Backbone as JSON Lines, residues from 0, in Angstrom:
{"i":0,"aa":"M","n":[0.77,-1.14,0.07],"ca":[-0.03,0.05,0.04],"c":[0.84,1.34,0.14]}
{"i":1,"aa":"A","n":[0.36,2.41,-0.66],"ca":[1.01,3.65,-0.63],"c":[0.45,4.43,0.37]}
{"i":2,"aa":"Y","n":[1.2,5.59,0.71],"ca":[0.72,6.46,1.76],"c":[0.76,7.97,1.38]}
{"i":3,"aa":"F","n":[-0.11,8.68,1.79],"ca":[-0.04,10.14,1.55],"c":[-0.03,10.71,2.91]}
{"i":4,"aa":"I","n":[0.91,11.72,3.1],"ca":[1.12,12.3,4.49],"c":[0.7,13.74,4.49]}
{"i":5,"aa":"F","n":[-0.18,14.06,5.3],"ca":[-0.75,15.39,5.44],"c":[-0.48,16.03,6.76]}
{"i":6,"aa":"S","n":[-0.64,17.39,6.73],"ca":[-0.43,18.09,8.06],"c":[-1.65,17.56,8.82]}
{"i":7,"aa":"K","n":[-1.35,17.33,10.27],"ca":[-2.23,16.79,11.07],"c":[-3.43,17.76,11.51]}
{"i":8,"aa":"N","n":[-4.56,17.13,11.6],"ca":[-5.73,17.71,12.24],"c":[-6.27,19.07,11.24]}
{"i":9,"aa":"L","n":[-6.05,18.75,9.91],"ca":[-6.48,19.71,8.82],"c":[-7.26,19.23,7.82]}
{"i":10,"aa":"P","n":[-8.36,18.45,8.16],"ca":[-9.12,17.85,7.12],"c":[-9.87,18.95,6.4]}
{"i":11,"aa":"N","n":[-10.13,18.51,4.98],"ca":[-10.86,19.41,4.15],"c":[-10.2,20.69,3.88]}
{"i":12,"aa":"I","n":[-8.78,20.83,4.23],"ca":[-8.17,22.08,3.89],"c":[-7.16,21.84,2.72]}
{"i":13,"aa":"R","n":[-7.27,22.6,1.7],"ca":[-6.41,22.44,0.54],"c":[-5.03,22.71,0.92]}
{"i":14,"aa":"G","n":[-4.11,22.01,0.28],"ca":[-2.57,22.34,0.34],"c":[-1.95,21.77,1.52]}
{"i":15,"aa":"T","n":[-2.57,20.79,2.26],"ca":[-1.91,20.25,3.43],"c":[-1.3,18.94,3.13]}
{"i":16,"aa":"L","n":[-1.11,18.53,1.75],"ca":[-0.25,17.31,1.49],"c":[1.25,17.59,1.67]}
{"i":17,"aa":"Y","n":[1.71,16.89,2.32],"ca":[3.3,16.96,2.64],"c":[4.29,16.09,1.81]}
{"i":18,"aa":"K","n":[3.92,14.81,1.87],"ca":[4.77,13.86,1.17],"c":[3.91,12.66,0.73]}
{"i":19,"aa":"I","n":[4.55,11.85,-0.27],"ca":[3.81,10.72,-0.56],"c":[4.97,9.59,-0.52]}
{"i":20,"aa":"T","n":[4.51,8.36,-0.2],"ca":[5.43,7.11,-0.06],"c":[4.74,6.06,-0.83]}
{"i":21,"aa":"E","n":[5.51,5.23,-1.44],"ca":[5.08,4.18,-2.21],"c":[4.77,2.87,-1.35]}
{"i":22,"aa":"N","n":[5.39,2.88,-0.17],"ca":[5.18,1.62,0.57],"c":[5.54,1.94,2.05]}
{"i":23,"aa":"I","n":[5.34,0.95,2.91],"ca":[5.54,1.18,4.18],"c":[7.03,1.34,4.67]}
{"i":24,"aa":"S","n":[7.86,0.76,3.79],"ca":[9.37,1.03,4.06],"c":[9.78,2.42,3.86]}
{"i":25,"aa":"D","n":[9.21,2.86,2.63],"ca":[9.63,4.45,2.38],"c":[8.94,5.28,3.47]}
{"i":26,"aa":"L","n":[7.77,4.93,4.01],"ca":[7.09,5.68,5.03],"c":[7.97,5.72,6.22]}
{"i":27,"aa":"D","n":[8.4,4.57,6.66],"ca":[9.39,4.34,7.95],"c":[10.66,5.18,7.63]}
{"i":28,"aa":"N","n":[11.11,5.22,6.5],"ca":[12.49,5.83,6.26],"c":[12.49,7.32,5.97]}
{"i":29,"aa":"I","n":[11.16,7.73,5.65],"ca":[11.02,9.24,5.38],"c":[10.48,10.06,6.56]}
{"i":30,"aa":"I","n":[9.42,9.34,7.07],"ca":[8.71,10.16,8.13],"c":[9.11,9.47,9.51]}
{"i":31,"aa":"K","n":[9.9,10.21,10.33],"ca":[10.37,9.69,11.62],"c":[9.33,9.88,12.64]}
{"i":32,"aa":"N","n":[8.59,11.14,12.62],"ca":[7.73,11.34,13.73],"c":[6.32,11.41,13.2]}
{"i":33,"aa":"K","n":[5.9,10.26,13.21],"ca":[4.33,10.0,12.44],"c":[3.31,10.64,13.19]}
{"i":34,"aa":"E","n":[3.55,10.93,14.54],"ca":[2.45,11.53,15.26],"c":[2.14,13.0,14.93]}
{"i":35,"aa":"V","n":[2.94,13.58,14.24],"ca":[2.7,14.99,13.71],"c":[2.07,15.13,12.5]}
{"i":36,"aa":"Y","n":[1.71,14.02,11.88],"ca":[1.13,13.98,10.55],"c":[-0.23,13.15,10.64]}
{"i":37,"aa":"N","n":[-1.03,13.33,9.67],"ca":[-2.17,12.56,9.24],"c":[-1.58,11.7,8.13]}
{"i":38,"aa":"I","n":[-1.6,10.4,8.37],"ca":[-1.1,9.52,7.29],"c":[-2.23,8.64,6.76]}
{"i":39,"aa":"V","n":[-2.55,8.75,5.43],"ca":[-3.62,8.16,4.87],"c":[-3.17,6.94,3.95]}
{"i":40,"aa":"E","n":[-3.52,5.82,4.21],"ca":[-3.14,4.62,3.31],"c":[-4.1,4.8,2.03]}
{"i":41,"aa":"T","n":[-3.38,4.45,0.9],"ca":[-3.97,4.54,-0.44],"c":[-3.52,3.43,-1.22]}
{"i":42,"aa":"T","n":[-4.1,3.45,-2.46],"ca":[-3.81,2.41,-3.56],"c":[-2.56,2.78,-4.35]}
{"i":43,"aa":"Q","n":[-2.06,1.81,-4.93],"ca":[-1.06,2.05,-5.96],"c":[-1.51,3.0,-6.97]}
{"i":44,"aa":"S","n":[-2.61,2.77,-7.47],"ca":[-3.3,3.39,-8.62],"c":[-3.35,4.89,-8.25]}
{"i":45,"aa":"N","n":[-3.78,5.31,-6.98],"ca":[-3.9,6.6,-6.5],"c":[-2.59,7.26,-6.43]}
{"i":46,"aa":"F","n":[-1.54,6.38,-5.87],"ca":[-0.25,6.87,-5.74],"c":[0.39,7.37,-7.3]}
{"i":47,"aa":"D","n":[0.15,6.35,-8.17],"ca":[0.56,6.55,-9.54],"c":[-0.11,7.71,-10.24]}
{"i":48,"aa":"S","n":[-1.31,8.07,-9.93],"ca":[-2.13,9.15,-10.52],"c":[-1.45,10.39,-10.04]}
{"i":49,"aa":"L","n":[-1.04,10.5,-8.81],"ca":[-0.47,11.66,-8.32],"c":[0.99,11.83,-8.84]}
{"i":50,"aa":"K","n":[1.75,10.75,-8.75],"ca":[3.09,10.75,-9.16],"c":[3.23,11.12,-10.69]}
{"i":51,"aa":"F","n":[2.31,10.65,-11.41],"ca":[2.47,10.72,-12.9],"c":[1.56,12.09,-13.41]}
{"i":52,"aa":"G","n":[1.01,12.76,-12.5],"ca":[0.41,13.99,-12.71],"c":[-0.96,13.94,-13.36]}
{"i":53,"aa":"T","n":[-1.71,12.75,-13.33],"ca":[-3.11,12.88,-13.86],"c":[-4.18,13.24,-12.88]}
{"i":54,"aa":"K","n":[-3.8,13.39,-11.53],"ca":[-4.75,13.85,-10.46],"c":[-3.94,14.6,-9.55]}
{"i":55,"aa":"I","n":[-4.6,15.5,-8.84],"ca":[-3.92,16.11,-7.6],"c":[-4.89,15.91,-6.45]}
{"i":56,"aa":"V","n":[-4.16,15.79,-5.29],"ca":[-4.84,15.62,-4.03],"c":[-5.36,16.96,-3.53]}
{"i":57,"aa":"I","n":[-6.53,17.16,-3.37],"ca":[-7.02,18.32,-2.77],"c":[-6.9,18.35,-1.36]}
{"i":58,"aa":"S","n":[-7.37,17.27,-0.66],"ca":[-7.32,17.23,0.77],"c":[-7.74,15.81,1.27]}
{"i":59,"aa":"Y","n":[-7.9,15.63,2.56],"ca":[-8.41,14.46,3.12],"c":[-9.53,14.8,3.9]}
{"i":60,"aa":"D","n":[-10.58,14.01,4.17],"ca":[-11.77,14.46,4.97],"c":[-11.68,13.79,6.45]}
{"i":61,"aa":"T","n":[-12.57,13.99,7.2],"ca":[-12.55,13.5,8.56],"c":[-12.46,12.07,8.72]}
{"i":62,"aa":"N","n":[-12.91,11.26,7.69],"ca":[-12.74,9.81,7.72],"c":[-11.6,9.35,7.02]}
{"i":63,"aa":"N","n":[-10.71,10.19,6.73],"ca":[-9.49,9.78,6.06],"c":[-9.52,9.4,4.57]}
{"i":64,"aa":"N","n":[-10.59,9.84,3.93],"ca":[-10.81,9.52,2.63],"c":[-10.18,10.74,1.76]}
{"i":65,"aa":"L","n":[-9.54,10.37,0.68],"ca":[-8.81,11.28,-0.19],"c":[-9.67,11.97,-1.13]}
{"i":66,"aa":"I","n":[-9.54,13.26,-1.3],"ca":[-10.34,14.04,-2.15],"c":[-9.36,14.41,-3.32]}
{"i":67,"aa":"F","n":[-9.78,13.98,-4.55],"ca":[-8.88,14.21,-5.74],"c":[-9.49,15.17,-6.72]}
{"i":68,"aa":"E","n":[-8.67,15.76,-7.59],"ca":[-9.24,16.44,-8.78],"c":[-8.35,15.92,-10.02]}
{"i":69,"aa":"D","n":[-9.24,15.55,-10.93],"ca":[-8.58,14.99,-12.12],"c":[-7.95,16.22,-12.95]}
{"i":70,"aa":"I","n":[-6.7,16.07,-13.48],"ca":[-6.28,17.18,-14.25],"c":[-5.88,16.51,-15.55]}
{"i":71,"aa":"G","n":[-5.91,15.3,-15.98],"ca":[-5.67,14.72,-17.21],"c":[-4.16,14.69,-17.27]}
{"i":72,"aa":"D","n":[-3.65,14.46,-18.4],"ca":[-2.1,14.6,-18.67],"c":[-1.59,16.0,-18.71]}
{"i":73,"aa":"H","n":[-0.6,16.15,-17.98],"ca":[-0.18,17.55,-17.83],"c":[1.27,17.43,-18.4]}
{"i":74,"aa":"G","n":[1.61,18.52,-19.15],"ca":[3.03,18.41,-19.76],"c":[3.66,19.78,-19.65]}
{"i":75,"aa":"F","n":[4.54,20.08,-20.69],"ca":[5.28,21.34,-20.71],"c":[5.12,22.06,-21.94]}
{"i":76,"aa":"R","n":[4.74,23.22,-21.99],"ca":[4.42,24.03,-23.29],"c":[5.76,24.34,-23.93]}
{"i":77,"aa":"S","n":[6.94,24.39,-23.21],"ca":[8.22,24.84,-23.87],"c":[9.34,24.19,-23.26]}
{"i":78,"aa":"K","n":[10.43,24.28,-23.96],"ca":[11.67,23.74,-23.37],"c":[12.17,24.66,-22.16]}
{"i":79,"aa":"I","n":[11.79,25.87,-22.09],"ca":[12.06,26.72,-20.8],"c":[11.24,26.24,-19.64]}
{"i":80,"aa":"E","n":[9.94,25.94,-19.8],"ca":[9.2,25.46,-18.84],"c":[9.76,24.09,-18.35]}
{"i":81,"aa":"L","n":[10.05,23.23,-19.16],"ca":[10.59,21.95,-18.66],"c":[11.91,22.14,-17.94]}
{"i":82,"aa":"D","n":[12.84,22.92,-18.48],"ca":[14.08,23.07,-18.0],"c":[13.88,23.84,-16.46]}
{"i":83,"aa":"N","n":[12.95,24.61,-16.44],"ca":[12.75,25.16,-15.08],"c":[12.3,24.19,-14.05]}
{"i":84,"aa":"Y","n":[11.3,23.4,-14.49],"ca":[11.01,22.34,-13.64],"c":[12.18,21.41,-13.16]}
{"i":85,"aa":"I","n":[12.9,21.01,-14.08],"ca":[14.14,20.24,-13.81],"c":[15.1,20.86,-12.93]}
{"i":86,"aa":"S","n":[15.31,22.17,-13.15],"ca":[16.23,22.86,-12.26],"c":[15.65,22.99,-10.82]}
{"i":87,"aa":"Y","n":[14.39,23.26,-10.69],"ca":[13.77,23.38,-9.49],"c":[13.96,22.06,-8.64]}
{"i":88,"aa":"F","n":[13.63,20.83,-9.37],"ca":[13.68,19.59,-8.84],"c":[15.06,19.27,-8.39]}
{"i":89,"aa":"K","n":[16.1,19.55,-9.26],"ca":[17.51,19.27,-9.0],"c":[17.94,20.04,-7.8]}
{"i":90,"aa":"N","n":[17.54,21.27,-7.64],"ca":[17.9,22.19,-6.51],"c":[17.4,21.42,-5.23]}
{"i":91,"aa":"Y","n":[16.34,20.99,-5.3],"ca":[15.63,20.24,-4.17],"c":[16.3,18.99,-3.77]}
{"i":92,"aa":"I","n":[16.7,18.24,-4.82],"ca":[17.44,17.05,-4.68],"c":[18.85,17.25,-3.95]}
{"i":93,"aa":"K","n":[19.54,18.38,-4.59],"ca":[20.85,18.67,-4.21],"c":[20.81,19.07,-2.8]}
{"i":94,"aa":"N","n":[19.8,19.9,-2.24],"ca":[19.75,20.21,-0.83],"c":[19.58,18.95,0.01]}
{"i":95,"aa":"F","n":[18.85,18.02,-0.41],"ca":[18.71,16.74,0.37],"c":[20.05,16.06,0.49]}
{"i":96,"aa":"L","n":[20.82,15.92,-0.84],"ca":[22.01,15.22,-0.87],"c":[23.08,15.82,0.01]}
{"i":97,"aa":"E","n":[23.11,17.14,0.04],"ca":[24.17,17.8,0.8],"c":[23.92,17.73,2.24]}
{"i":98,"aa":"N","n":[22.67,17.53,2.67],"ca":[22.46,17.44,4.16],"c":[22.14,16.15,4.64]}
{"i":99,"aa":"N","n":[22.2,15.04,3.85],"ca":[21.97,13.74,4.31],"c":[22.79,12.64,3.67]}
{"i":100,"aa":"K","n":[23.94,12.89,3.83],"ca":[24.96,11.92,3.2],"c":[24.88,10.38,3.63]}
{"i":101,"aa":"N","n":[24.31,10.32,4.76],"ca":[24.11,8.97,5.38],"c":[22.77,8.48,5.38]}
{"i":102,"aa":"H","n":[21.94,8.99,4.61],"ca":[20.47,8.63,4.52],"c":[20.49,7.36,3.71]}
{"i":103,"aa":"I","n":[19.46,6.48,4.16],"ca":[19.44,5.24,3.39],"c":[19.14,5.31,1.9]}
{"i":104,"aa":"Y","n":[18.38,6.56,1.58],"ca":[18.01,6.76,0.08],"c":[18.96,7.69,-0.58]}
{"i":105,"aa":"Y","n":[20.14,8.06,0.03],"ca":[21.14,8.97,-0.64],"c":[21.39,8.43,-2.08]}
{"i":106,"aa":"D","n":[21.8,7.2,-2.23],"ca":[22.32,6.63,-3.62],"c":[21.1,6.77,-4.51]}
{"i":107,"aa":"K","n":[19.9,6.5,-4.15],"ca":[18.68,6.41,-4.91],"c":[18.51,7.85,-5.62]}
{"i":108,"aa":"W","n":[18.67,8.84,-4.7],"ca":[18.39,10.21,-5.1],"c":[19.6,10.86,-5.85]}
{"i":109,"aa":"N","n":[20.74,10.42,-5.48],"ca":[21.87,10.82,-6.26],"c":[21.91,10.35,-7.69]}
{"i":110,"aa":"N","n":[21.47,9.2,-7.82],"ca":[21.3,8.53,-9.16],"c":[20.27,9.23,-9.87]}
{"i":111,"aa":"Y","n":[19.12,9.64,-9.37],"ca":[18.12,10.44,-9.95],"c":[18.52,11.84,-10.35]}
{"i":112,"aa":"Y","n":[19.28,12.38,-9.33],"ca":[19.84,13.66,-9.82],"c":[20.86,13.56,-11.08]}
{"i":113,"aa":"N","n":[21.6,12.68,-11.13],"ca":[22.36,12.39,-12.34],"c":[21.56,12.09,-13.56]}
{"i":114,"aa":"Q","n":[20.46,11.43,-13.44],"ca":[19.54,11.1,-14.64],"c":[18.95,12.45,-15.08]}
{"i":115,"aa":"L","n":[18.5,13.28,-14.18],"ca":[18.1,14.6,-14.55],"c":[19.31,15.41,-15.16]}
{"i":116,"aa":"N","n":[20.4,15.27,-14.68],"ca":[21.6,16.08,-15.25],"c":[21.81,15.76,-16.67]}
{"i":117,"aa":"D","n":[21.67,14.29,-16.93],"ca":[21.98,13.85,-18.27],"c":[20.95,13.97,-19.35]}
{"i":118,"aa":"L","n":[19.74,14.47,-18.95],"ca":[18.63,14.61,-19.84],"c":[18.88,15.75,-20.73]}
{"i":119,"aa":"D","n":[18.59,15.5,-22.0],"ca":[18.88,16.48,-23.07],"c":[17.46,16.95,-23.65]}
{"i":120,"aa":"T","n":[16.99,18.01,-23.07],"ca":[15.63,18.62,-23.4],"c":[15.57,19.18,-24.74]}
{"i":121,"aa":"T","n":[16.71,19.34,-25.35],"ca":[16.67,19.96,-26.79],"c":[16.11,18.94,-27.8]}
{"i":122,"aa":"T","n":[16.2,17.75,-27.44],"ca":[15.66,16.64,-28.34],"c":[14.22,16.36,-28.28]}
{"i":123,"aa":"F","n":[13.45,17.08,-27.27],"ca":[12.03,16.85,-27.06],"c":[11.18,17.7,-28.17]}
{"i":124,"aa":"I","n":[10.06,17.32,-28.32],"ca":[9.13,18.02,-29.27],"c":[8.16,18.8,-28.26]}
{"i":125,"aa":"Y","n":[8.01,19.99,-28.46],"ca":[7.22,20.89,-27.73],"c":[5.97,21.22,-28.48]}
{"i":126,"aa":"P","n":[4.79,21.39,-27.83],"ca":[4.6,21.1,-26.37],"c":[4.8,19.58,-26.04]}
{"i":127,"aa":"F","n":[5.51,19.3,-24.95],"ca":[5.73,18.06,-24.35],"c":[4.59,17.63,-23.67]}
{"i":128,"aa":"K","n":[3.78,16.74,-24.04],"ca":[2.34,16.53,-23.44],"c":[2.36,15.54,-22.38]}
{"i":129,"aa":"I","n":[3.4,15.21,-21.76],"ca":[3.38,14.34,-20.46],"c":[4.34,14.82,-19.43]}
{"i":130,"aa":"T","n":[4.04,14.33,-18.19],"ca":[4.96,14.79,-17.15],"c":[6.37,14.13,-17.38]}
{"i":131,"aa":"L","n":[7.4,14.76,-16.65],"ca":[8.62,14.2,-16.66],"c":[8.64,12.82,-16.14]}
{"i":132,"aa":"E","n":[7.82,12.65,-15.13],"ca":[7.84,11.4,-14.35],"c":[7.03,10.3,-15.21]}
{"i":133,"aa":"K","n":[6.16,10.66,-15.87],"ca":[5.51,9.71,-16.97],"c":[6.62,9.34,-18.01]}
{"i":134,"aa":"Y","n":[7.24,10.33,-18.55],"ca":[8.22,10.15,-19.56],"c":[9.23,9.09,-19.14]}
{"i":135,"aa":"F","n":[9.84,9.29,-17.87],"ca":[10.84,8.3,-17.46],"c":[10.16,6.99,-17.24]}
{"i":136,"aa":"D","n":[9.01,6.93,-16.88],"ca":[8.28,5.53,-16.68],"c":[8.22,4.87,-17.99]}
{"i":137,"aa":"T","n":[7.79,5.74,-19.04],"ca":[7.62,4.95,-20.42],"c":[8.92,4.43,-21.04]}
{"i":138,"aa":"L","n":[10.03,4.98,-20.43],"ca":[11.38,4.46,-20.86],"c":[11.97,3.35,-19.93]}
{"i":139,"aa":"D","n":[11.09,2.96,-18.92],"ca":[11.45,1.99,-17.82],"c":[12.71,2.51,-17.15]}
{"i":140,"aa":"K","n":[12.92,3.9,-16.95],"ca":[13.82,4.5,-16.0],"c":[13.28,4.94,-14.76]}
{"i":141,"aa":"T","n":[14.01,5.17,-13.79],"ca":[13.67,5.45,-12.53],"c":[12.84,6.73,-12.66]}
{"i":142,"aa":"S","n":[11.53,6.71,-11.89],"ca":[10.62,7.94,-12.01],"c":[10.27,8.2,-10.7]}
{"i":143,"aa":"L","n":[10.62,9.48,-10.24],"ca":[10.29,9.93,-8.79],"c":[9.67,11.33,-8.83]}
{"i":144,"aa":"S","n":[8.81,11.44,-7.87],"ca":[8.12,12.69,-7.78],"c":[8.83,13.54,-6.63]}
{"i":145,"aa":"P","n":[8.78,14.97,-6.71],"ca":[9.41,15.75,-5.64],"c":[8.65,15.4,-4.38]}
{"i":146,"aa":"L","n":[7.44,14.89,-4.36],"ca":[6.75,14.6,-3.02],"c":[7.33,13.33,-2.38]}
{"i":147,"aa":"Q","n":[8.2,12.71,-3.17],"ca":[8.86,11.42,-2.55],"c":[10.17,11.58,-1.87]}
{"i":148,"aa":"L","n":[10.67,12.84,-2.1],"ca":[12.03,13.16,-1.49],"c":[11.89,13.3,0.03]}
{"i":149,"aa":"P","n":[12.8,12.53,0.68],"ca":[12.81,12.72,2.22],"c":[12.95,14.12,2.74]}
């Protein structure tokens, strides 16, 4: 099962999603103090919908039901837009790597950082009609969401 981690005691409030994890092992290695969050168990399908950008999570309700909004396939209108997304994501990863050299997921995120570095966005046709995460998935490459970063 996958897990969505929200700010605690804020049901029905937009923007309270903090992290997502694909399984219990990721949850245990990313969230140390579970008492300060509201953790909602969900399906792999829901996890993939968020990771690949076909849905967004609006919030959770008082019964821990997830509230989604379908957004269809999202992509990038231009090379600049895609490059900005990659740059933002790389900075986020770099910050994690610099401050967590002994973390269990250091190598996983360092490899993903290098995968992003090696991506040649000049070869893409724009508008690029899928998310970067879905693109990597279609190539059977590692695909991670910024919300999965510890």
